[in-house]
N, C-alpha and C positions, 0 to 999 in steps of 0.2 A: 662296237660303235662308241665313239668318244665325242662328247660335246664340250664346249668351252666353259670355264669357270666364270662365275659372276664377277670375278676380279680381273679377267682377261679382257683385252681391248676388243676382241672379236665377239664377245657375248652381247646379245641384245639386252640392254638394261631394262627395257620395257617388258621383255619376256620374263626375266628373273623377278622383277618387282611384282609382276602379275602373279607368279606362282607363290611368292611370299605373301602377297596380299590375300590370295585365295586361302592360304593356310591360316592366316590371322582371322579372316572372316569365318572360316569353318570353326575355329576354336571359340570364336566370340558369339556363336549362335546362342539364343536364349536357353536352350536345354542345358548348357554348361554353366549358366549363371546361378541357377538355384533350382531346387526340386519343386516340381509342380504341386506336390501335395506334402503336407507337413509330416505324413507318415513315412515318406520316402527319405532315404539318406541324402545328405548334402555335405560333401567334404570340400566345398569351395570356400576357403577362409579368407575374407577380405580380398576377394578377387583371385586368389591363388588356388589352382586346382591340385588337390592332393589325392592321389590314388595309390595303387600298389601293382607291381608285377605279381601275377598270381603264382609265380614260382615261390613266393614267400610262404605259401600254404602247403608246400610239398610235405607229404606224409599226413596231412590233416584234411585235405580236400583234393579229390581226384577227378570226379565228374563235374560237368557244368553246373548241375544242381547244387552239389556240395560247395563248389567254388562261389556261386552266387550267395548261398547261405552264409559263408564266411565273410564275404564282403558286406553283407547286410548287418551281420553281428558287429562288424568293425565300423559301421556307419560311413562306408566309403561309396561314393557315387561315381568313381572313375577307376578304370583298370586297364592294364596291359595284359591281355589274356594269352596264356600259354597254349601250345598246340594240343596237348593231351585232351583237355576237356572239349575242344572243338572237334577233334577227330572222333572221339567216342560218341559225341552227341550227333554228329552229322554222318557217321559211318564212312569216314575218310581213312584210307589205309595209312599205316604208320611206318612204312618202309619194310624192306625184306631183310631177314637175317642172312648173314654171310653163308654162302653155299646153298641157300634155298633156291628152288626153281623160281623163275620170273613169275610175278603175279599177273593174272589176266588183265588185259588192257581195259581200263575203265571206259565205258561207253558214254556217248553224249547224254543219253537218258539218265544214266547214273550220276553224271556230273550235275545235271539239272536238279535231281533229287537232293544231292548233297548241298547245293547252293540254297535250295528251298529250306533245308534244315538249318543252314547257317542264318538265314533270315529269321527263322523261328527262334533260334538261340538269341539273336539280337533282340527280338521282341520280348522274350522272356526277361532278359536283363533290363531292357529299357522300361518295361512295364513296372519293374521293381524299383526303378530309379537309378540304375547303374548304366553308365556309358562305357562301351568298349572303344577306347581311343586308339589302341594299337593291338596287333596280335603278333605272336611269335610262333610261326609254323614253318618248318623247313621248306625250302624252295624246290627240292628235287633237282634232277639233272637235265630233263628235256625242256624244250621251249613250251610244250603243252602244259607241263607241270608248273613251270614258272608262271605262265599266263593265268593258270587256274588259281594260283595263290593270290594274285592280285584281285581276282574275281571274288575270292573268299573275303578279302579285306572289305570290298565294297558291300558284300552281303551282310557283313557284321557291323557295317557303319563305321569302320575304322578309317582313320586318316592315313595310316601307314602300317608297315611291317617292320619288325625289328630283327636284326641278325648280327652276327659278330663281325667286327671290322675286318675287311678284306678288299683290297683295291681291285684285284682281278674280278671279284664278284660284283663290285660296284659298276665296273665297266660292262659286265654282262647284263646286269639288271636294269641299267639306266634306260634303255629304249622301252622296256616294259613299263617302268614307272612313268615315263613321259606319256605313253599311250593311255594308261589308266588314270593318270593324275593322282597316283597314290605314292606316298613317300616311302623310301627305304631308309630306315634309321639305323645307322651302324653303331654298335655298342663297343665301347673300349674296355680293355682290361688294364693291368698295371704297366704293361710294356708297349702298348700300341694306342696311345691317346692322341687327340687332335694336335696338329702341328701349330706352334705359336709364332715362330720366327719368320714365317711366310704363309701365304694362303695354303690351306690344307689341300694336297693334291687329290684326295679322294672325292672332293666336292666338284672337281673339274669334269667329272664324267657325266653329269646331268643335273638339271635344275630341280629334280625331285630326289636327289641324294642328300641326306642330312645325318644328324647325329642323335643317337640315344646316349646322352652323355652321362657316364657313371662318375659322380663326383668323388665317391669314396675310393674307387680304384685309381682315379687320377691322383688324389692326395697321397695315397700310399706309394704308387708307382713313381711319382715325382719326388719322393722323399720329403713331403711336407709342403709343396707349393700350393697356394690357394687356387681352387677351381674358378674363383670369381672372374679373373681376367679371361679365361677361356669362354665362360658364359657371355661376358660382355662382347668379346670378339665375334662369336658365332651365334648369337642369340637368334638371328633370323634363319639359321639353318639347324637349330636345335628343335627336335620334334618332341622330345621328352627328356627328363632327367631321371636317373636312378639315385636314390638317396640311401646312404649308409654311413655309419660313423666308424672311422678307422684311425689308426695311428700312423705316424710317418714310417715306422718300421714294419707296417703291414697288418697289424692285428685288427680284427673286427670286434667291436665292443657295443654293449647296449648304448643307445643314444644318450649323449650327454657325458659319456665317460671317455670318448675318443677326442680327436682334435679336428675332425672335418668340420668346417664352418657351416653347418646345416642351417642354423638360424639366420646367419648373415646372407646366405644364398636365398632363402625364402623371402627375407625382407627386401632383398634387391629385386626379386621378381615382382613383389608387391609394388615397390616404388616405381619400377619401370613399366608396370602394367603389361608385362609379357604374358602371353596366354598359353604357352606350352605347359603340360602337366608335369608335376614332380611326383614320382612314384617311389613309395617305400619299397626297398628290397631287403628283406630280413635275412641276414647272413651271420649274425652273431649267435653264439651258443644259447639255446633256450634254457632258461633257469629251471632247476628241478621244481616240479609242481605247477609249471606253466605249460603253455602250448603255443603253436604258431599263431593262432587266431588272437589270443590274448596279447602276444608280443607285438603283432601288427597294430592292434588297438593302442598300445602304449606309444608306438611311433607316431600314430595319427594324432594322439593328444599332444605329443611333443611339437608337432607341426602347428597345430591349432594355437597352442600357447605362444609359439614364436611369432605368430601372425596376429595376435590379439591387439 
């Protein structure tokens, strides 16, 4: 199923603006503005929501509880939650190994139990002061599996699901996204970033198709072009950013040592009062004597200082 782009003449402007307004309203809810209690983390700096994709903690936090502990240590109140902690906490299968016999079909009762556990996971994070704004869990191949993934997003309180950029997948997922009013945020790498010389065709497939825009990958893949014009062009279809510091020849470096204009990007979000989160993605080599949790904290301080 293919729907029109917001840039095409056949699109209902009211429909598109309605979905964009709903996204803005969702992000502007009071729980995103500040922590309810002083003991809870708050990483909203001058109106800019700073979080992390929990991939940043790989090797340091595997379970949901370990991940939450890492987020609290880093003072982060926002996250894009990877699939591993969700699957282990909720008892959701992680796929079959090649050559293994098919797994037994999940029953409706088991699905209900898994969704209840996802709601419990959401409550555990929310009670600690952390919002799960997105999750990254594979969609599976069947319509039932795809539909269930959107139900997981709702149970977690997430506004969307992230996945790697793929136009065929966008076309397949768009009807499910429209049905559930949950965004699919496509993540770019160095060779498949948003189109600038015309409307990006991936957005034409549905009004809940958007971008998880990785500014570091864009900077490296474009050989040093600023990500700011991309953000300005697509800000109403950006569901989140991934922040990392890279060089034009591709290297990942500790923040402040590369050339990606992270400070300028954050300051633009503050100036324009855009409400999508900007998530730290730790990909540079961790220095000897440090660890992932400590390095994410450094990146968080970098963001806070940029927005002071």
